[in-house]
N, C-alpha and C positions, 0 to 999 in steps of 0.2 A: 468025190463029194461035191454036191452042188451047193453053191453059196448064194444066199438070198441077196437081193439088192440092198436091203437094209444093212446086212452084215458088211457088204462091200463098202457102203457109204460110211459106216461107223469106223471101219478099219482105216479108210483114207483120212477121216477126220483125226483119228488117233495118231496116225503117222504124221500128219501136218503139225500136230501139237508137240510132237517129239523133235521137231526141227528148230534150231536156233540159228538165225542168220542164213538160212538155206542149207545148213549142214545138220546132219543127224546127230543128236546128243544121246550117247549111250546111257547115261544116267536117267534121262527122261523115258527112254524106251523101257528100261528095267522097272521104273516106277509105274508106267502105264500097264505093263504086263502084270505086275503084282496087284495093282488095284483092280484090274479086270478079273484076275483069278480070285480075289477076295469077294468081289460083288457077284460074280457069275451071272451076268444078265442072260437073257434068252439068246441063244446062238453064239455064246461066247467062244466056243471052240472054232467056229467058222471065222469069227473076227480075229482070233489069235493066228489062225492059219494064214489068212490074208495079210495080216500085219507082218508075219514072219517073211512072207514072200516079198512084200514091199521093202522091208529092211534089207533082205538079201540082195535085191536088185539095186538098191541105193549103195550098198557096200561095194558091189561089183562095179558100179558106175564110177565110184570114187577110188578105185585102185587100178594102177597101171603096171603092166609087166613089159619091160624093155629087154629084148634079147639081142645080143651081138655075138659075133664070132670070136672076138678078142675083148679083153677088158677095155672099157672106154676111158679116155683121158678125162681129167676133172673138168676142163673147159667144155668138152663135148657133152658130158653129163649135165652140166649146168644149162647148156643151150637146149638140150632135149627136155629137161625139166621145165624150163621157161616156156617152151612151145606147148607142152602138154597143159601147163597151168593156164596159158593164154586161151587155149581152145576149150578146155573143160572147167576152168575156174580153179580157184584156190581150194585146198583141202583134198587134193588127189594124192594118195599114197603111192609112191613110185618105187618099184624094185628093179634093180638091174641084175641080169644074169648073163653068163657066158654060155653059148651053145655053138661049139665048133662045127656042127653039121650045117650051119648056115653059110659057111665059106666066106661070107663078107656081107656088109650091109646091116640093116636093123630090122627088127620085127617088133612092133609095138601093139599091145592089146590093152584097150581101155574099155572095160565092160564088155559089150558085144561088138565093139568096133575093132577091126584089125587092120593095121597098116603094115604091109609086108613089102619091104624093099630089099629083101635078101637075095644074094646071088643064087642060092639053092632054088628058090621059087622061080626065078627068071630062067634058070636052066631047065627046070621041070616043065615050064610053059613052052619053052623052045622045043623040048623033046616031044611034047604032045602035038605040036604043030606039024611034025613030020609024019 
């Protein structure tokens, strides 16, 4: 579906009005969508589609997945959380999971950014070099 420039611009404006202090407010997004559905302006489906994409990208950007081979100690979790918040700002939802296949190290994904310091990846790269 091709989206007009006007629909793109209106979706971006709507997205900006849904932000409070640089963070997306879920209540404002719900209000904006319901108001848009009530008014049904020209090209409202394209605006909704683009708004959905912008919200999805923002949610992904503000969520982090930290994988480790073993459960992390509390002080190490706090340090990783602090580093992620320092780089990406406050408001990042961080989840910690264990993945024994990593063998050691950490694998951190925030949005589309991936920081892979796992032993498994290093071994795979070493294997490929031969």
